[in-house]
Predicted model as a PDB file, atoms N, CA, C, CB and O in Angstrom, pLDDT in the B-factor column:
MODEL        1                                                                  
ATOM      1  N   MET A   1     -36.859 232.109  83.609  1.00 95.00           N  
ATOM      2  CA  MET A   1     -36.220 231.363  82.468  1.00 95.00           C  
ATOM      3  C   MET A   1     -37.054 230.722  81.987  1.00 95.00           C  
ATOM      4  CB  MET A   1     -35.191 230.552  82.680  1.00 95.00           C  
ATOM      5  O   MET A   1     -38.212 230.617  82.390  1.00 95.00           O  
ATOM      6  N   ILE A   2     -36.665 230.315  81.248  1.00 97.00           N  
ATOM      7  CA  ILE A   2     -37.429 228.525  80.257  1.00 97.00           C  
ATOM      8  C   ILE A   2     -36.380 227.770  79.972  1.00 97.00           C  
ATOM      9  CB  ILE A   2     -38.290 228.649  78.417  1.00 97.00           C  
ATOM     10  O   ILE A   2     -35.274 228.157  80.351  1.00 97.00           O  
ATOM     11  N   THR A   3     -36.487 226.737  79.365  1.00 98.00           N  
ATOM     12  CA  THR A   3     -36.321 225.779  78.992  1.00 98.00           C  
ATOM     13  C   THR A   3     -36.638 225.313  77.252  1.00 98.00           C  
ATOM     14  CB  THR A   3     -36.926 225.251  79.943  1.00 98.00           C  
ATOM     15  O   THR A   3     -37.605 225.354  76.492  1.00 98.00           O  
ATOM     16  N   ILE A   4     -35.519 224.965  77.198  1.00 98.00           N  
ATOM     17  CA  ILE A   4     -35.357 224.664  76.098  1.00 98.00           C  
ATOM     18  C   ILE A   4     -34.392 223.732  75.408  1.00 98.00           C  
ATOM     19  CB  ILE A   4     -35.311 225.551  75.765  1.00 98.00           C  
ATOM     20  O   ILE A   4     -33.312 223.563  75.974  1.00 98.00           O  
ATOM     21  N   THR A   5     -34.685 222.904  73.917  1.00 98.00           N  
ATOM     22  CA  THR A   5     -33.774 221.556  73.919  1.00 98.00           C  
ATOM     23  C   THR A   5     -32.880 222.344  72.565  1.00 98.00           C  
ATOM     24  CB  THR A   5     -34.803 219.644  73.531  1.00 98.00           C  
ATOM     25  O   THR A   5     -33.356 223.012  71.648  1.00 98.00           O  
ATOM     26  N   VAL A   6     -31.419 221.983  72.835  1.00 97.00           N  
ATOM     27  CA  VAL A   6     -30.679 222.147  71.100  1.00 97.00           C  
ATOM     28  C   VAL A   6     -29.786 221.312  70.940  1.00 97.00           C  
ATOM     29  CB  VAL A   6     -29.882 223.525  70.647  1.00 97.00           C  
ATOM     30  O   VAL A   6     -28.632 221.001  71.233  1.00 97.00           O  
ATOM     31  N   ASN A   7     -30.785 221.009  70.313  1.00 97.00           N  
ATOM     32  CA  ASN A   7     -29.332 220.135  70.100  1.00 97.00           C  
ATOM     33  C   ASN A   7     -29.507 217.780  70.566  1.00 97.00           C  
ATOM     34  CB  ASN A   7     -27.883 221.285  71.809  1.00 97.00           C  
ATOM     35  O   ASN A   7     -28.932 216.710  70.364  1.00 97.00           O  
ATOM     36  N   GLY A   8     -31.014 218.539  71.404  1.00 97.00           N  
ATOM     37  CA  GLY A   8     -31.497 217.163  71.555  1.00 97.00           C  
ATOM     38  C   GLY A   8     -31.047 217.074  73.657  1.00 97.00           C  
ATOM     39  O   GLY A   8     -31.170 216.367  74.657  1.00 97.00           O  
ATOM     40  N   GLU A   9     -30.549 218.268  73.196  1.00 97.00           N  
ATOM     41  CA  GLU A   9     -30.135 219.300  74.960  1.00 97.00           C  
ATOM     42  C   GLU A   9     -31.355 219.916  74.993  1.00 97.00           C  
ATOM     43  CB  GLU A   9     -28.626 220.814  75.062  1.00 97.00           C  
ATOM     44  O   GLU A   9     -32.166 220.491  74.266  1.00 97.00           O  
ATOM     45  N   SER A  10     -31.010 219.283  77.057  1.00 98.00           N  
ATOM     46  CA  SER A  10     -31.939 220.385  77.860  1.00 98.00           C  
ATOM     47  C   SER A  10     -30.961 221.734  78.215  1.00 98.00           C  
ATOM     48  CB  SER A  10     -32.592 219.632  79.484  1.00 98.00           C  
ATOM     49  O   SER A  10     -29.796 222.131  78.196  1.00 98.00           O  
ATOM     50  N   VAL A  11     -32.499 222.166  78.590  1.00 96.00           N  
ATOM     51  CA  VAL A  11     -30.991 223.936  78.092  1.00 96.00           C  
ATOM     52  C   VAL A  11     -31.384 225.500  78.304  1.00 96.00           C  
ATOM     53  CB  VAL A  11     -30.594 224.168  75.916  1.00 96.00           C  
ATOM     54  O   VAL A  11     -31.461 226.315  77.385  1.00 96.00           O  
ATOM     55  N   GLU A  12     -31.666 225.827  79.953  1.00 97.00           N  
ATOM     56  CA  GLU A  12     -32.281 226.816  80.327  1.00 97.00           C  
ATOM     57  C   GLU A  12     -31.621 227.675  79.638  1.00 97.00           C  
ATOM     58  CB  GLU A  12     -32.403 227.016  81.600  1.00 97.00           C  
ATOM     59  O   GLU A  12     -30.490 227.435  79.215  1.00 97.00           O  
ATOM     60  N   VAL A  13     -32.564 229.350  79.337  1.00 97.00           N  
ATOM     61  CA  VAL A  13     -31.864 230.386  79.187  1.00 97.00           C  
ATOM     62  C   VAL A  13     -32.545 231.491  79.825  1.00 97.00           C  
ATOM     63  CB  VAL A  13     -31.581 230.578  77.896  1.00 97.00           C  
ATOM     64  O   VAL A  13     -33.566 231.162  80.428  1.00 97.00           O  
ATOM     65  N   ASP A  14     -32.180 232.959  79.850  1.00 95.00           N  
ATOM     66  CA  ASP A  14     -33.121 234.179  80.051  1.00 95.00           C  
ATOM     67  C   ASP A  14     -34.200 233.833  79.183  1.00 95.00           C  
ATOM     68  CB  ASP A  14     -32.496 235.661  79.678  1.00 95.00           C  
ATOM     69  O   ASP A  14     -34.023 232.982  78.311  1.00 95.00           O  
ATOM     70  N   ASP A  15     -34.958 234.228  79.285  1.00 94.00           N  
ATOM     71  CA  ASP A  15     -36.437 234.372  78.486  1.00 94.00           C  
ATOM     72  C   ASP A  15     -36.620 235.726  77.878  1.00 94.00           C  
ATOM     73  CB  ASP A  15     -37.757 234.160  79.512  1.00 94.00           C  
ATOM     74  O   ASP A  15     -37.700 236.250  77.605  1.00 94.00           O  
ATOM     75  N   THR A  16     -35.304 236.276  77.684  1.00 96.00           N  
ATOM     76  CA  THR A  16     -35.356 237.742  76.598  1.00 96.00           C  
ATOM     77  C   THR A  16     -33.941 236.864  75.436  1.00 96.00           C  
ATOM     78  CB  THR A  16     -34.602 239.981  77.791  1.00 96.00           C  
ATOM     79  O   THR A  16     -33.425 237.507  74.522  1.00 96.00           O  
ATOM     80  N   ILE A  17     -33.539 235.383  75.731  1.00 96.00           N  
ATOM     81  CA  ILE A  17     -32.769 235.241  74.918  1.00 96.00           C  
ATOM     82  C   ILE A  17     -33.327 235.509  73.087  1.00 96.00           C  
ATOM     83  CB  ILE A  17     -32.307 233.929  75.371  1.00 96.00           C  
ATOM     84  O   ILE A  17     -34.510 235.594  72.755  1.00 96.00           O  
ATOM     85  N   THR A  18     -32.313 235.585  72.270  1.00 97.00           N  
ATOM     86  CA  THR A  18     -32.674 235.508  70.911  1.00 97.00           C  
ATOM     87  C   THR A  18     -31.921 233.756  70.175  1.00 97.00           C  
ATOM     88  CB  THR A  18     -31.932 237.163  70.133  1.00 97.00           C  
ATOM     89  O   THR A  18     -31.415 232.927  70.932  1.00 97.00           O  
ATOM     90  N   ILE A  19     -31.998 233.600  69.041  1.00 97.00           N  
ATOM     91  CA  ILE A  19     -31.602 232.571  68.284  1.00 97.00           C  
ATOM     92  C   ILE A  19     -30.568 233.015  68.246  1.00 97.00           C  
ATOM     93  CB  ILE A  19     -32.154 232.195  67.152  1.00 97.00           C  
ATOM     94  O   ILE A  19     -29.722 232.530  68.998  1.00 97.00           O  
ATOM     95  N   GLU A  20     -30.149 234.284  67.225  1.00 96.00           N  
ATOM     96  CA  GLU A  20     -28.231 234.197  67.747  1.00 96.00           C  
ATOM     97  C   GLU A  20     -28.034 234.495  68.182  1.00 96.00           C  
ATOM     98  CB  GLU A  20     -27.136 234.414  67.465  1.00 96.00           C  
ATOM     99  O   GLU A  20     -26.820 234.618  68.019  1.00 96.00           O  
ATOM    100  N   ARG A  21     -28.559 235.278  69.646  1.00 97.00           N  
ATOM    101  CA  ARG A  21     -27.433 235.127  71.331  1.00 97.00           C  
ATOM    102  C   ARG A  21     -27.123 233.807  71.606  1.00 97.00           C  
ATOM    103  CB  ARG A  21     -28.231 235.632  72.978  1.00 97.00           C  
ATOM    104  O   ARG A  21     -26.049 233.524  72.136  1.00 97.00           O  
ATOM    105  N   LEU A  22     -28.255 232.644  71.192  1.00 97.00           N  
ATOM    106  CA  LEU A  22     -27.420 231.900  71.979  1.00 97.00           C  
ATOM    107  C   LEU A  22     -27.167 231.320  70.989  1.00 97.00           C  
ATOM    108  CB  LEU A  22     -27.776 231.192  73.133  1.00 97.00           C  
ATOM    109  O   LEU A  22     -26.553 230.315  71.346  1.00 97.00           O  
ATOM    110  N   LEU A  23     -27.298 231.332  69.543  1.00 96.00           N  
ATOM    111  CA  LEU A  23     -25.899 230.088  68.963  1.00 96.00           C  
ATOM    112  C   LEU A  23     -24.488 231.029  69.420  1.00 96.00           C  
ATOM    113  CB  LEU A  23     -25.854 229.722  66.597  1.00 96.00           C  
ATOM    114  O   LEU A  23     -23.682 230.257  69.938  1.00 96.00           O  
ATOM    115  N   GLU A  24     -24.100 232.065  69.393  1.00 96.00           N  
ATOM    116  CA  GLU A  24     -23.241 232.678  69.847  1.00 96.00           C  
ATOM    117  C   GLU A  24     -22.850 231.884  71.700  1.00 96.00           C  
ATOM    118  CB  GLU A  24     -23.837 234.280  69.641  1.00 96.00           C  
ATOM    119  O   GLU A  24     -21.933 231.161  72.089  1.00 96.00           O  
ATOM    120  N   THR A  25     -23.668 232.292  72.179  1.00 95.00           N  
ATOM    121  CA  THR A  25     -23.240 231.670  73.541  1.00 95.00           C  
ATOM    122  C   THR A  25     -22.857 230.073  73.465  1.00 95.00           C  
ATOM    123  CB  THR A  25     -24.498 231.859  74.614  1.00 95.00           C  
ATOM    124  O   THR A  25     -22.112 229.461  74.231  1.00 95.00           O  
ATOM    125  N   ARG A  26     -23.540 229.595  72.382  1.00 95.00           N  
ATOM    126  CA  ARG A  26     -22.918 228.096  72.525  1.00 95.00           C  
ATOM    127  C   ARG A  26     -22.553 227.855  71.645  1.00 95.00           C  
ATOM    128  CB  ARG A  26     -23.551 227.025  72.850  1.00 95.00           C  
ATOM    129  O   ARG A  26     -22.876 226.792  71.115  1.00 95.00           O  
ATOM    130  N   GLY A  27     -21.810 228.614  71.136  1.00 95.00           N  
ATOM    131  CA  GLY A  27     -19.786 227.888  70.015  1.00 95.00           C  
ATOM    132  C   GLY A  27     -20.597 228.054  68.826  1.00 95.00           C  
ATOM    133  O   GLY A  27     -20.235 227.380  67.861  1.00 95.00           O  
ATOM    134  N   PHE A  28     -21.620 228.806  68.672  1.00 93.00           N  
ATOM    135  CA  PHE A  28     -21.651 227.749  67.413  1.00 93.00           C  
ATOM    136  C   PHE A  28     -21.275 229.419  66.139  1.00 93.00           C  
ATOM    137  CB  PHE A  28     -23.882 226.543  67.184  1.00 93.00           C  
ATOM    138  O   PHE A  28     -21.302 230.646  66.233  1.00 93.00           O  
ATOM    139  N   PRO A  29     -20.931 228.255  64.975  1.00 91.00           N  
ATOM    140  CA  PRO A  29     -19.728 229.379  64.366  1.00 91.00           C  
ATOM    141  C   PRO A  29     -21.294 230.953  63.644  1.00 91.00           C  
ATOM    142  CB  PRO A  29     -18.283 228.103  62.281  1.00 91.00           C  
ATOM    143  O   PRO A  29     -22.481 231.182  63.873  1.00 91.00           O  
ATOM    144  N   GLU A  30     -20.255 231.514  62.829  1.00 85.00           N  
ATOM    145  CA  GLU A  30     -21.478 232.677  61.581  1.00 85.00           C  
ATOM    146  C   GLU A  30     -21.695 231.933  60.409  1.00 85.00           C  
ATOM    147  CB  GLU A  30     -20.718 234.417  60.828  1.00 85.00           C  
ATOM    148  O   GLU A  30     -22.675 232.324  59.775  1.00 85.00           O  
ATOM    149  N   LYS A  31     -20.999 230.842  59.851  1.00 89.00           N  
ATOM    150  CA  LYS A  31     -21.129 231.018  58.992  1.00 89.00           C  
ATOM    151  C   LYS A  31     -21.475 229.115  58.809  1.00 89.00           C  
ATOM    152  CB  LYS A  31     -20.044 231.988  58.423  1.00 89.00           C  
ATOM    153  O   LYS A  31     -21.391 228.484  59.863  1.00 89.00           O  
ATOM    154  N   GLY A  32     -21.717 228.574  57.946  1.00 92.00           N  
ATOM    155  CA  GLY A  32     -22.210 227.403  57.217  1.00 92.00           C  
ATOM    156  C   GLY A  32     -22.926 226.696  58.496  1.00 92.00           C  
ATOM    157  O   GLY A  32     -22.666 225.521  58.753  1.00 92.00           O  
ATOM    158  N   ILE A  33     -23.747 227.374  59.212  1.00 95.00           N  
ATOM    159  CA  ILE A  33     -25.440 226.041  59.454  1.00 95.00           C  
ATOM    160  C   ILE A  33     -26.131 226.672  59.254  1.00 95.00           C  
ATOM    161  CB  ILE A  33     -26.095 225.239  60.859  1.00 95.00           C  
ATOM    162  O   ILE A  33     -26.010 227.740  58.654  1.00 95.00           O  
ATOM    163  N   ALA A  34     -27.458 226.008  59.878  1.00 95.00           N  
ATOM    164  CA  ALA A  34     -28.342 225.879  59.675  1.00 95.00           C  
ATOM    165  C   ALA A  34     -28.709 225.109  60.370  1.00 95.00           C  
ATOM    166  CB  ALA A  34     -28.502 225.821  58.815  1.00 95.00           C  
ATOM    167  O   ALA A  34     -28.465 223.955  60.719  1.00 95.00           O  
ATOM    168  N   VAL A  35     -30.234 226.943  60.807  1.00 97.00           N  
ATOM    169  CA  VAL A  35     -31.138 226.515  62.153  1.00 97.00           C  
ATOM    170  C   VAL A  35     -32.355 225.912  61.863  1.00 97.00           C  
ATOM    171  CB  VAL A  35     -31.538 227.706  63.061  1.00 97.00           C  
ATOM    172  O   VAL A  35     -33.044 226.084  60.856  1.00 97.00           O  
ATOM    173  N   ALA A  36     -32.614 225.047  63.013  1.00 97.00           N  
ATOM    174  CA  ALA A  36     -33.877 224.327  63.024  1.00 97.00           C  
ATOM    175  C   ALA A  36     -34.495 225.045  63.640  1.00 97.00           C  
ATOM    176  CB  ALA A  36     -33.997 223.082  63.485  1.00 97.00           C  
ATOM    177  O   ALA A  36     -33.835 225.517  64.566  1.00 97.00           O  
ATOM    178  N   LEU A  37     -36.270 225.658  63.556  1.00 97.00           N  
ATOM    179  CA  LEU A  37     -36.588 226.186  65.266  1.00 97.00           C  
ATOM    180  C   LEU A  37     -38.837 225.011  64.834  1.00 97.00           C  
ATOM    181  CB  LEU A  37     -36.591 229.443  65.562  1.00 97.00           C  
ATOM    182  O   LEU A  37     -39.688 224.772  63.977  1.00 97.00           O  
ATOM    183  N   ASP A  38     -38.439 224.810  66.294  1.00 97.00           N  
ATOM    184  CA  ASP A  38     -39.831 223.361  65.748  1.00 97.00           C  
ATOM    185  C   ASP A  38     -39.881 222.624  64.428  1.00 97.00           C  
ATOM    186  CB  ASP A  38     -41.473 223.992  65.596  1.00 97.00           C  
ATOM    187  O   ASP A  38     -40.804 222.318  63.673  1.00 97.00           O  
ATOM    188  N   TRP A  39     -38.689 222.459  64.413  1.00 94.00           N  
ATOM    189  CA  TRP A  39     -38.679 221.857  62.830  1.00 94.00           C  
ATOM    190  C   TRP A  39     -38.914 222.653  61.822  1.00 94.00           C  
ATOM    191  CB  TRP A  39     -39.634 220.861  62.554  1.00 94.00           C  
ATOM    192  O   TRP A  39     -39.039 222.302  60.648  1.00 94.00           O  
ATOM    193  N   SER A  40     -38.983 223.785  62.269  1.00 96.00           N  
ATOM    194  CA  SER A  40     -39.113 224.391  60.423  1.00 96.00           C  
ATOM    195  C   SER A  40     -37.697 225.461  60.491  1.00 96.00           C  
ATOM    196  CB  SER A  40     -41.127 225.675  59.918  1.00 96.00           C  
ATOM    197  O   SER A  40     -37.257 226.224  61.351  1.00 96.00           O  
ATOM    198  N   VAL A  41     -37.161 224.973  58.772  1.00 96.00           N  
ATOM    199  CA  VAL A  41     -35.357 226.041  58.596  1.00 96.00           C  
ATOM    200  C   VAL A  41     -35.823 227.139  58.841  1.00 96.00           C  
ATOM    201  CB  VAL A  41     -34.346 226.263  56.920  1.00 96.00           C  
ATOM    202  O   VAL A  41     -36.977 227.227  58.421  1.00 96.00           O  
ATOM    203  N   LEU A  42     -35.260 228.522  59.601  1.00 96.00           N  
ATOM    204  CA  LEU A  42     -35.170 229.649  59.612  1.00 96.00           C  
ATOM    205  C   LEU A  42     -34.076 230.397  58.859  1.00 96.00           C  
ATOM    206  CB  LEU A  42     -35.212 229.838  60.704  1.00 96.00           C  
ATOM    207  O   LEU A  42     -32.884 230.467  59.157  1.00 96.00           O  
ATOM    208  N   HIS A  43     -34.693 230.925  57.857  1.00 95.00           N  
ATOM    209  CA  HIS A  43     -33.640 232.255  57.577  1.00 95.00           C  
ATOM    210  C   HIS A  43     -32.703 233.506  58.287  1.00 95.00           C  
ATOM    211  CB  HIS A  43     -34.302 232.923  56.991  1.00 95.00           C  
ATOM    212  O   HIS A  43     -32.994 234.575  58.825  1.00 95.00           O  
ATOM    213  N   ARG A  44     -31.839 233.020  58.090  1.00 95.00           N  
ATOM    214  CA  ARG A  44     -30.408 234.499  58.536  1.00 95.00           C  
ATOM    215  C   ARG A  44     -31.662 235.392  59.079  1.00 95.00           C  
ATOM    216  CB  ARG A  44     -29.152 235.635  56.670  1.00 95.00           C  
ATOM    217  O   ARG A  44     -31.437 235.291  60.285  1.00 95.00           O  
ATOM    218  N   SER A  45     -32.652 236.073  59.000  1.00 95.00           N  
ATOM    219  CA  SER A  45     -33.122 237.399  58.809  1.00 95.00           C  
ATOM    220  C   SER A  45     -33.772 237.275  60.775  1.00 95.00           C  
ATOM    221  CB  SER A  45     -34.544 237.607  57.101  1.00 95.00           C  
ATOM    222  O   SER A  45     -33.818 237.966  61.793  1.00 95.00           O  
ATOM    223  N   GLU A  46     -34.179 235.789  60.234  1.00 96.00           N  
ATOM    224  CA  GLU A  46     -35.485 235.028  61.235  1.00 96.00           C  
ATOM    225  C   GLU A  46     -34.672 234.950  62.978  1.00 96.00           C  
ATOM    226  CB  GLU A  46     -35.939 232.836  60.442  1.00 96.00           C  
ATOM    227  O   GLU A  46     -35.132 234.667  64.084  1.00 96.00           O  
ATOM    228  N   TRP A  47     -33.142 235.402  62.448  1.00 96.00           N  
ATOM    229  CA  TRP A  47     -33.088 234.782  63.844  1.00 96.00           C  
ATOM    230  C   TRP A  47     -32.533 235.788  65.390  1.00 96.00           C  
ATOM    231  CB  TRP A  47     -31.981 233.483  63.569  1.00 96.00           C  
ATOM    232  O   TRP A  47     -31.903 235.838  66.446  1.00 96.00           O  
ATOM    233  N   ASP A  48     -33.437 236.460  64.354  1.00 96.00           N  
ATOM    234  CA  ASP A  48     -33.448 237.805  65.779  1.00 96.00           C  
ATOM    235  C   ASP A  48     -34.896 237.896  67.477  1.00 96.00           C  
ATOM    236  CB  ASP A  48     -33.925 239.710  64.536  1.00 96.00           C  
ATOM    237  O   ASP A  48     -35.102 238.539  68.506  1.00 96.00           O  
ATOM    238  N   GLN A  49     -35.633 236.415  66.430  1.00 96.00           N  
ATOM    239  CA  GLN A  49     -36.818 236.277  67.353  1.00 96.00           C  
ATOM    240  C   GLN A  49     -37.088 235.759  69.188  1.00 96.00           C  
ATOM    241  CB  GLN A  49     -37.475 235.355  66.550  1.00 96.00           C  
ATOM    242  O   GLN A  49     -37.772 234.765  69.431  1.00 96.00           O  
ATOM    243  N   THR A  50     -36.691 236.275  69.892  1.00 96.00           N  
ATOM    244  CA  THR A  50     -36.954 235.373  70.843  1.00 96.00           C  
ATOM    245  C   THR A  50     -37.303 234.271  70.954  1.00 96.00           C  
ATOM    246  CB  THR A  50     -37.466 235.632  71.337  1.00 96.00           C  
ATOM    247  O   THR A  50     -37.558 233.822  69.837  1.00 96.00           O  
ATOM    248  N   LEU A  51     -37.536 233.222  72.093  1.00 96.00           N  
ATOM    249  CA  LEU A  51     -37.334 232.034  72.155  1.00 96.00           C  
ATOM    250  C   LEU A  51     -38.502 231.605  72.861  1.00 96.00           C  
ATOM    251  CB  LEU A  51     -36.113 231.716  72.668  1.00 96.00           C  
ATOM    252  O   LEU A  51     -38.468 232.503  73.702  1.00 96.00           O  
ATOM    253  N   SER A  52     -39.439 230.980  73.156  1.00 96.00           N  
ATOM    254  CA  SER A  52     -40.134 231.105  74.329  1.00 96.00           C  
ATOM    255  C   SER A  52     -39.877 229.090  74.871  1.00 96.00           C  
ATOM    256  CB  SER A  52     -42.084 231.871  73.906  1.00 96.00           C  
ATOM    257  O   SER A  52     -39.326 228.275  74.131  1.00 96.00           O  
ATOM    258  N   ASP A  53     -40.475 228.741  76.338  1.00 97.00           N  
ATOM    259  CA  ASP A  53     -40.163 227.928  76.443  1.00 97.00           C  
ATOM    260  C   ASP A  53     -40.604 227.309  76.326  1.00 97.00           C  
ATOM    261  CB  ASP A  53     -39.840 227.807  76.888  1.00 97.00           C  
ATOM    262  O   ASP A  53     -41.812 227.507  76.451  1.00 97.00           O  
ATOM    263  N   GLY A  54     -39.979 225.366  75.830  1.00 98.00           N  
ATOM    264  CA  GLY A  54     -40.357 224.514  75.442  1.00 98.00           C  
ATOM    265  C   GLY A  54     -39.533 224.377  73.836  1.00 98.00           C  
ATOM    266  O   GLY A  54     -39.304 223.310  73.266  1.00 98.00           O  
ATOM    267  N   ALA A  55     -39.204 225.674  73.355  1.00 98.00           N  
ATOM    268  CA  ALA A  55     -39.028 225.421  72.110  1.00 98.00           C  
ATOM    269  C   ALA A  55     -38.051 224.231  71.731  1.00 98.00           C  
ATOM    270  CB  ALA A  55     -38.651 226.590  71.587  1.00 98.00           C  
ATOM    271  O   ALA A  55     -37.480 223.577  72.603  1.00 98.00           O  
ATOM    272  N   ARG A  56     -37.909 224.017  70.509  1.00 98.00           N  
ATOM    273  CA  ARG A  56     -37.029 223.496  69.896  1.00 98.00           C  
ATOM    274  C   ARG A  56     -36.285 223.632  68.341  1.00 98.00           C  
ATOM    275  CB  ARG A  56     -37.453 222.595  70.094  1.00 98.00           C  
ATOM    276  O   ARG A  56     -36.855 223.767  67.258  1.00 98.00           O  
ATOM    277  N   ILE A  57     -34.246 223.516  68.732  1.00 97.00           N  
ATOM    278  CA  ILE A  57     -32.996 223.997  68.158  1.00 97.00           C  
ATOM    279  C   ILE A  57     -33.147 223.024  67.741  1.00 97.00           C  
ATOM    280  CB  ILE A  57     -31.762 224.441  68.722  1.00 97.00           C  
ATOM    281  O   ILE A  57     -33.639 222.038  68.288  1.00 97.00           O  
ATOM    282  N   GLU A  58     -32.662 223.165  66.474  1.00 97.00           N  
ATOM    283  CA  GLU A  58     -31.483 222.617  66.441  1.00 97.00           C  
ATOM    284  C   GLU A  58     -30.641 222.534  65.517  1.00 97.00           C  
ATOM    285  CB  GLU A  58     -31.561 221.732  66.709  1.00 97.00           C  
ATOM    286  O   GLU A  58     -31.088 221.994  64.505  1.00 97.00           O  
ATOM    287  N   VAL A  59     -29.310 222.949  65.457  1.00 97.00           N  
ATOM    288  CA  VAL A  59     -28.300 223.365  65.159  1.00 97.00           C  
ATOM    289  C   VAL A  59     -27.005 222.484  64.313  1.00 97.00           C  
ATOM    290  CB  VAL A  59     -28.068 223.803  66.280  1.00 97.00           C  
ATOM    291  O   VAL A  59     -25.988 222.080  64.877  1.00 97.00           O  
ATOM    292  N   VAL A  60     -27.363 222.275  62.612  1.00 94.00           N  
ATOM    293  CA  VAL A  60     -26.763 221.617  61.427  1.00 94.00           C  
ATOM    294  C   VAL A  60     -25.399 222.466  60.897  1.00 94.00           C  
ATOM    295  CB  VAL A  60     -27.950 221.542  60.221  1.00 94.00           C  
ATOM    296  O   VAL A  60     -25.749 223.546  60.421  1.00 94.00           O  
ATOM    297  N   THR A  61     -24.847 222.388  60.882  1.00 87.00           N  
ATOM    298  CA  THR A  61     -22.963 222.504  60.603  1.00 87.00           C  
ATOM    299  C   THR A  61     -22.114 221.291  59.328  1.00 87.00           C  
ATOM    300  CB  THR A  61     -22.069 221.965  62.523  1.00 87.00           C  
ATOM    301  O   THR A  61     -21.684 220.145  59.187  1.00 87.00           O  
ATOM    302  N   ALA A  62     -22.359 222.911  58.496  1.00 78.00           N  
ATOM    303  CA  ALA A  62     -21.648 222.207  57.099  1.00 78.00           C  
ATOM    304  C   ALA A  62     -20.400 222.034  57.014  1.00 78.00           C  
ATOM    305  CB  ALA A  62     -21.813 222.882  55.910  1.00 78.00           C  
ATOM    306  O   ALA A  62     -19.626 222.976  57.185  1.00 78.00           O  
ATOM    307  N   VAL A  63     -19.836 220.355  56.634  1.00 74.00           N  
ATOM    308  CA  VAL A  63     -18.430 220.154  56.434  1.00 74.00           C  
ATOM    309  C   VAL A  63     -18.295 219.435  55.007  1.00 74.00           C  
ATOM    310  CB  VAL A  63     -17.789 219.276  57.664  1.00 74.00           C  
ATOM    311  O   VAL A  63     -19.208 218.754  54.542  1.00 74.00           O  
ATOM    312  N   GLN A  64     -17.297 219.608  54.475  1.00 70.00           N  
ATOM    313  CA  GLN A  64     -16.478 219.865  53.391  1.00 70.00           C  
ATOM    314  C   GLN A  64     -16.361 218.193  53.517  1.00 70.00           C  
ATOM    315  CB  GLN A  64     -15.038 221.050  53.523  1.00 70.00           C  
ATOM    316  O   GLN A  64     -16.748 217.359  54.336  1.00 70.00           O  
ATOM    317  N   GLY A  65     -15.546 218.164  52.136  1.00 67.00           N  
ATOM    318  CA  GLY A  65     -15.232 217.101  51.798  1.00 67.00           C  
ATOM    319  C   GLY A  65     -15.762 215.586  51.273  1.00 67.00           C  
ATOM    320  O   GLY A  65     -16.730 215.472  50.522  1.00 67.00           O  
ATOM    321  N   GLY A  66     -15.169 214.714  51.658  1.00 59.00           N  
ATOM    322  CA  GLY A  66     -15.311 214.073  50.337  1.00 59.00           C  
ATOM    323  C   GLY A  66     -15.707 212.169  51.640  1.00 59.00           C  
ATOM    324  O   GLY A  66     -15.938 211.088  51.100  1.00 59.00           O  
TER     325      GLY A  66                                                      
ENDMDL                                                                          
END                                                                             
């Protein structure tokens, strides 16, 4: 197990979890989101990488409206 931060919340996860799997298990939608790992925005093609202890993930959901 490793400890990471997701949107400011400390979370323990399996040390083999990928960003994509983390998003699925945390209930984020498949579309309309942006993901940053340690303050760097990732392309969707990079979501298959595993996370390391202390990683910081920020997920932003797009919202429509005016």
